C-alpha positions as CSV (number, residue, x, y, z in Angstrom):
1,M,-0.2,0.1,-0.2
2,K,1.5,3.4,-0.9
3,L,1.1,6.7,1.2
4,G,-0.2,9.7,-0.6
5,L,-1.5,13.2,0.6
6,F,-4.7,15.0,-0.3
7,M,-4.3,18.8,0.5
8,M,-7.9,20.3,0.0
9,P,-6.6,22.3,2.2
10,I,-8.6,23.2,5.2
11,H,-7.6,26.4,7.3
12,P,-9.6,28.7,9.6
13,P,-11.2,30.9,7.1
14,A,-9.8,34.1,8.6
15,R,-6.3,33.1,8.6
16,V,-3.9,35.0,7.1
17,W,-3.5,33.5,3.4
18,A,0.3,34.1,2.8
19,E,0.9,32.1,6.0
20,S,-1.5,29.2,5.0
21,L,-0.1,29.0,1.8
22,D,3.6,29.0,3.1
23,E,2.5,26.1,5.5
24,D,1.0,24.2,2.7
25,R,4.4,24.3,0.8
26,E,6.2,23.3,3.9
27,C,3.8,20.4,4.3
28,I,4.4,19.0,0.8
29,L,8.1,19.2,1.6
30,L,7.9,17.5,4.7
31,A,6.0,14.7,2.8
32,D,8.4,14.4,0.3
33,R,11.1,13.8,3.0
34,V,9.0,11.2,5.1
35,G,8.3,8.9,2.2
36,F,4.8,10.1,0.8
37,A,4.3,9.0,-2.6
38,E,2.3,11.4,-4.1
39,A,0.1,14.7,-3.5
40,F,-3.4,15.7,-4.5
41,I,-3.8,19.4,-4.4
42,G,-7.5,20.9,-4.3
43,E,-8.6,24.2,-6.0
44,H,-11.7,26.2,-5.0
45,L,-12.3,29.9,-6.0
46,T,-14.7,30.9,-3.2
47,D,-13.8,29.1,-0.3
48,R,-11.6,30.9,2.3
49,A,-10.9,27.7,4.0
50,E,-10.1,25.6,1.0
51,S,-7.7,28.1,0.0
52,I,-6.1,27.2,-3.2
53,P,-7.8,28.6,-6.1
54,S,-5.2,27.1,-8.6
55,C,-3.5,23.6,-8.0
56,M,-1.4,23.8,-11.0
57,M,-0.1,27.3,-10.0
58,F,0.5,26.0,-6.3
59,I,2.2,22.7,-7.8
60,A,4.4,24.9,-9.8
61,S,5.4,26.9,-7.0
62,V,7.1,23.8,-5.0
63,A,7.8,21.4,-7.8
64,N,11.5,22.0,-7.9
65,A,12.0,21.8,-4.2
66,A,10.2,18.5,-3.8
67,K,12.4,16.1,-5.5
68,H,10.7,12.6,-5.4
69,I,6.9,13.1,-4.7
70,L,4.4,12.6,-7.5
71,F,2.0,15.7,-7.7
72,A,-1.8,15.4,-8.8
73,T,-4.5,18.1,-9.7
74,G,-6.6,17.3,-6.9
75,T,-8.6,18.0,-8.7
76,A,-8.8,20.2,-11.8
77,N,-12.4,21.3,-12.0
78,L,-13.3,20.9,-15.6
79,A,-16.6,22.5,-15.8
80,Q,-15.0,25.8,-15.1
81,I,-12.2,26.5,-17.7
82,H,-12.0,26.2,-21.2
83,P,-10.7,22.7,-22.1
84,A,-7.9,23.8,-24.4
85,I,-6.6,26.0,-21.4
86,I,-6.7,22.9,-19.1
87,A,-5.0,20.8,-21.8
88,A,-2.1,23.4,-22.3
89,N,-1.5,24.0,-18.6
90,V,-1.5,20.1,-17.6
91,A,0.8,19.5,-20.7
92,M,3.2,22.1,-19.6
93,L,3.1,20.9,-16.0
94,D,3.7,17.5,-16.8
95,H,7.0,18.6,-18.7
96,M,8.3,20.6,-15.9
97,L,7.9,17.7,-13.6
98,Q,9.2,15.3,-16.3
99,G,6.4,12.8,-15.8
100,R,5.7,13.4,-12.1
101,L,2.3,14.2,-12.5
102,I,-1.5,12.8,-12.2
103,F,-4.2,14.2,-13.7
104,G,-7.0,14.3,-11.1
105,I,-10.3,15.5,-12.5
106,S,-13.9,16.5,-11.4
107,P,-16.7,18.6,-12.6
108,G,-16.2,20.9,-9.3
109,A,-18.5,20.5,-6.3
110,V,-18.6,23.9,-4.6
111,Q,-21.7,25.7,-5.4
112,S,-20.3,29.1,-4.9
113,D,-17.6,28.4,-7.2
114,A,-20.3,27.5,-9.9
115,E,-22.3,30.9,-9.1
116,I,-19.6,33.3,-9.3
117,L,-18.8,31.8,-12.7
118,G,-22.5,31.8,-14.1
119,L,-22.8,28.0,-14.0
120,L,-25.2,27.4,-11.0
121,D,-28.1,26.3,-13.3
122,D,-26.0,24.5,-15.9
123,D,-25.5,20.7,-16.2
124,R,-21.8,20.6,-15.0
125,N,-21.5,16.9,-15.0
126,A,-22.3,17.1,-18.9
127,M,-19.9,20.0,-19.3
128,F,-17.3,17.7,-17.5
129,A,-17.7,14.9,-19.8
130,E,-17.4,17.2,-22.9
131,A,-14.2,18.7,-21.6
132,I,-12.4,15.6,-20.6
133,D,-13.1,14.1,-24.3
134,M,-11.6,17.1,-25.8
135,I,-8.8,17.2,-23.7
136,M,-7.8,13.9,-24.5
137,A,-8.5,14.6,-28.2
138,I,-6.3,17.3,-28.1
139,W,-3.4,15.2,-26.5
140,T,-3.8,12.3,-29.1
141,Q,-4.9,13.9,-32.4
142,E,-3.3,16.2,-34.8
143,A,-3.8,19.7,-35.5
144,P,-6.0,21.3,-37.1
145,Y,-8.5,20.5,-34.1
146,D,-12.2,20.6,-35.0
147,F,-14.2,19.6,-31.9
148,K,-17.5,21.1,-31.6
149,G,-19.6,20.6,-28.3
150,K,-22.8,21.7,-26.6
151,R,-20.4,24.0,-24.3
152,W,-17.2,24.5,-26.2
153,T,-15.5,24.5,-29.6
154,V,-11.9,23.7,-29.9
155,G,-10.2,24.2,-33.6
156,T,-7.4,25.7,-35.3
157,A,-8.0,25.3,-38.9
158,A,-8.4,28.9,-40.2
159,T,-5.1,29.8,-38.6
160,L,-2.8,26.8,-38.7
161,D,0.7,27.0,-39.9
162,R,2.2,23.6,-39.0
163,E,5.8,24.7,-40.3
164,A,5.9,27.7,-37.7
165,G,4.2,25.6,-35.0
166,I,1.1,27.9,-35.3
167,G,-2.1,26.3,-34.3
168,V,-0.4,23.2,-32.9
169,M,-0.7,22.5,-29.1
170,H,2.2,20.6,-26.9
171,R,1.4,17.2,-25.7
172,P,2.3,16.0,-22.2
173,F,5.5,14.5,-21.2
174,Q,3.9,11.1,-20.4
175,T,2.6,9.0,-23.4
176,P,-0.2,9.4,-24.3
177,Y,-1.1,11.2,-21.1
178,P,-0.8,11.1,-17.3
179,E,-2.7,8.8,-15.3
180,I,-6.4,10.1,-15.0
181,V,-8.0,9.9,-11.5
182,G,-11.5,10.8,-10.9
183,S,-12.8,11.8,-7.3
184,V,-15.7,9.9,-5.9
185,V,-17.7,12.1,-3.7
186,A,-21.1,10.5,-3.5
187,P,-22.3,7.0,-2.0
188,F,-23.8,5.9,-5.4
189,S,-22.3,7.6,-8.6
190,P,-22.8,6.3,-12.0
191,G,-19.5,8.3,-12.7
192,I,-17.6,5.5,-11.1
193,I,-18.7,3.0,-13.7
194,K,-17.7,5.5,-16.5
195,M,-14.2,5.8,-15.0
196,G,-13.9,2.0,-15.3
197,E,-15.1,2.1,-18.9
198,R,-12.8,5.0,-19.7
199,G,-9.6,3.5,-18.0
200,F,-9.4,6.2,-15.5
201,H,-8.6,5.2,-11.9
202,P,-11.0,6.4,-8.6
203,A,-10.1,8.1,-5.5
204,S,-12.7,7.7,-2.8
205,A,-13.0,11.3,-0.8
206,N,-12.2,11.7,3.1
207,L,-15.9,13.0,3.6
208,M,-17.3,9.6,2.7
209,H,-18.3,7.0,5.4
210,A,-16.4,3.9,5.4
211,N,-19.4,1.8,4.8
212,W,-20.0,3.3,1.2
213,L,-16.4,2.5,0.2
214,A,-16.6,-1.0,-0.7
215,G,-19.3,-0.1,-3.1
216,H,-17.2,2.2,-5.0
217,F,-14.8,-0.4,-6.1
218,N,-17.7,-2.7,-7.1
219,A,-19.0,0.2,-9.4
220,Y,-15.7,0.6,-10.8
221,A,-15.2,-2.8,-11.5
222,Q,-18.4,-3.0,-13.2
223,G,-17.2,-0.2,-15.8
224,C,-14.0,-2.1,-16.1
225,A,-15.8,-5.4,-17.2
226,N,-18.2,-3.3,-19.5
227,A,-15.0,-2.1,-21.5
228,G,-12.9,-5.4,-21.2
229,L,-10.5,-3.8,-18.9
230,P,-9.1,-5.5,-15.6
231,A,-10.2,-3.8,-12.5
232,D,-6.9,-3.5,-10.3
233,R,-7.4,-2.7,-6.9
234,S,-3.9,-1.0,-6.8
235,H,-5.3,1.6,-8.7
236,W,-7.8,2.6,-6.1
237,R,-7.1,5.3,-3.7
238,I,-9.1,5.9,-0.5
239,C,-8.7,9.2,1.6
240,R,-9.2,9.4,5.3
241,N,-8.7,12.1,8.0
242,V,-5.6,10.7,9.8
243,F,-4.0,11.7,12.8
244,V,-1.0,9.8,14.6
245,A,0.4,10.8,18.0
246,D,2.9,9.5,20.4
247,D,0.1,8.9,23.0
248,E,-3.5,8.3,23.0
249,A,-4.7,11.3,24.8
250,T,-2.8,13.6,22.5
251,A,-4.2,11.8,19.7
252,R,-7.8,11.9,20.7
253,A,-7.6,15.4,21.7
254,Y,-5.9,17.1,18.7
255,G,-7.3,14.6,16.5
256,G,-11.1,15.7,17.1
257,D,-12.2,15.6,20.8
258,D,-10.9,18.9,21.5
259,S,-13.1,22.0,20.5
260,T,-9.9,23.7,18.9
261,S,-9.0,20.5,16.9
262,P,-8.3,21.0,13.3
263,Y,-10.0,17.8,12.4
264,R,-13.0,19.0,14.3
265,L,-12.9,22.2,12.2
266,A,-12.6,20.6,9.1
267,C,-15.7,18.0,9.9
268,H,-17.8,21.3,10.8
269,L,-17.0,23.2,7.7
270,V,-17.4,20.0,5.2
271,L,-20.8,19.0,7.3
272,K,-22.1,22.6,6.8
273,K,-21.2,22.6,3.0
274,L,-22.8,19.2,2.3
275,E,-25.8,20.2,4.3
276,M,-26.6,23.4,2.1
277,A,-25.8,21.1,-0.9
278,N,-28.3,18.4,0.3
279,R,-25.6,15.9,0.2
280,L,-25.4,14.6,3.6
281,M,-26.0,10.8,2.6
282,C,-22.0,10.9,2.3
283,F,-21.7,10.9,6.0
284,K,-24.4,8.3,7.1
285,A,-23.5,4.8,7.9
286,N,-26.6,3.6,6.0
287,K,-29.3,5.2,4.0
288,D,-32.0,5.1,6.8
289,Q,-29.8,6.8,9.3
290,P,-31.7,10.4,9.9
291,D,-29.8,13.7,9.5
292,A,-30.3,14.5,13.0
293,A,-28.0,11.9,14.0
294,L,-25.1,13.5,12.1
295,T,-23.5,15.5,14.7
296,L,-20.4,16.9,14.6
297,D,-18.9,14.7,17.4
298,W,-20.4,11.5,15.4
299,V,-19.1,12.8,11.9
300,T,-15.7,13.7,13.3
301,E,-15.4,10.2,15.0
302,E,-16.7,8.3,12.2
303,L,-14.4,10.0,9.3
304,G,-11.2,9.7,11.3
305,I,-8.4,7.1,11.8
306,V,-6.9,8.6,15.0
307,G,-4.4,7.0,17.5
308,T,-1.1,6.0,18.4
309,V,1.0,4.1,15.9
310,D,-0.2,0.8,16.8
311,S,-3.9,1.9,16.9
312,V,-3.6,3.6,13.7
313,V,-1.9,0.5,11.9
314,D,-4.7,-1.6,13.2
315,Q,-7.3,0.8,11.9
316,I,-5.6,1.0,8.3
317,L,-5.6,-2.9,8.2
318,D,-9.3,-2.9,9.1
319,L,-10.2,-0.6,6.5
320,H,-8.1,-2.7,4.1
321,A,-10.0,-5.7,5.1
322,R,-13.5,-4.1,5.1
323,T,-13.0,-2.6,1.6
324,G,-11.5,-5.7,0.0
325,G,-8.1,-3.7,-0.4
326,F,-6.9,-0.8,-2.3
327,G,-3.5,0.6,-3.5
328,T,-3.1,4.0,-1.8
329,L,-4.1,5.6,1.5
330,L,-4.5,9.4,0.9
331,Y,-3.8,11.4,4.3
332,A,-5.9,14.4,4.4
333,C,-4.1,17.7,5.4
334,M,-5.5,20.0,8.0
335,D,-4.6,23.1,9.4
336,W,-1.2,22.9,11.4
337,L,-2.6,24.6,14.6
338,D,0.3,22.9,16.5
339,P,3.0,22.3,14.1
340,K,4.9,20.1,16.1
341,L,2.1,17.6,16.4
342,A,1.1,18.1,12.7
343,K,4.6,17.1,11.7
344,R,5.1,14.4,14.1
345,S,1.9,12.6,12.8
346,M,3.2,13.0,9.3
347,E,6.6,11.6,10.4
348,L,5.0,8.7,12.3
349,M,2.9,7.9,9.3
350,G,5.7,7.6,6.8
351,E,8.4,6.2,9.0
352,Q,6.6,3.8,11.4
353,V,2.6,3.3,10.1
354,M,3.2,2.6,6.6
355,P,6.1,0.1,6.9
356,R,4.2,-2.0,9.6
357,V,1.2,-1.8,7.5
358,N,2.8,-3.2,4.6
359,A,4.8,-5.7,6.5
360,A,1.5,-6.9,7.8
361,L,-0.1,-7.0,4.5
362,A,3.0,-8.9,3.0
363,R,2.4,-11.6,5.8
364,S,-1.1,-11.9,5.0
365,Q,-0.4,-12.6,1.4
366,A,2.4,-15.2,2.0
367,A,-0.1,-16.9,4.3
368,A,-2.7,-17.2,1.8
369,Q,-0.4,-18.7,-0.7
């Protein structure tokens, strides 16, 4: 099992922006040093807590300093930008990183982002599907391009000068393009089946109750089967709110029990957003659980993997067993309210928890043979 990072990020909305951006970059560099394999960076235009409006700009700002980690757009919100712009920017970033790039995609889930762009009443899922088709076509077909959709048009026939390189777009460093990963932010989503059919890989969000996760891979496997493709569990990523400490009392307090916990703040903010969007089903243990049962205490507890090294190892192994297995655990970033504790948690994850998890999985696999 690989260890990755998911940086939404979530900071106190009133925090000084420059400070939180500096902290986010420091978090990436620490992850690079302690063995995290990849880092997904989110983006939102109108969210003061999730405060990176351009994941690609952020990645470019730290790429040269982080020498090993793979970066991922987490996600590029395809319904919000012309597909030719995304295709060009991703291709450039992939060359800057010399292939250390994963292309994470989604329509864009924040309602206020859609509103500020005049898209609130539009079918953003249809726009998303049209955009990814165009992006992949730009990367795999020759100029002049001639793609006409309901929302966008891509073409350079009237201005093409192939010899001068005019009207011809750059392609990614990776051939034919980077790994494409789609976020899964609903218990039941037909989009997961489509991911499997297209050869994309799923990443289950940290706001999802663990009871829904096994169904995500089943839907993905159905899509793969529809297309005659293998469904490989190593391609599945699951994100969780993880905090590790040297003692259980500190883990419980900072990981959610204390009123000032950054994990509690994150759950409070996401709970409010999903309630406004009428999407509380994500948090529920089953479809019959009443909304009133989704207290902040309950949500924080249910979405967390919190404890000492021994406890967190056991919880991750339990999650692996409950879901049938997955390839990468994405560690959700929180605000560094206490930088010492936040850094220690990441160090323990990379240097102690994951080696023990993988040793236990190797023993189980050997025993089963």
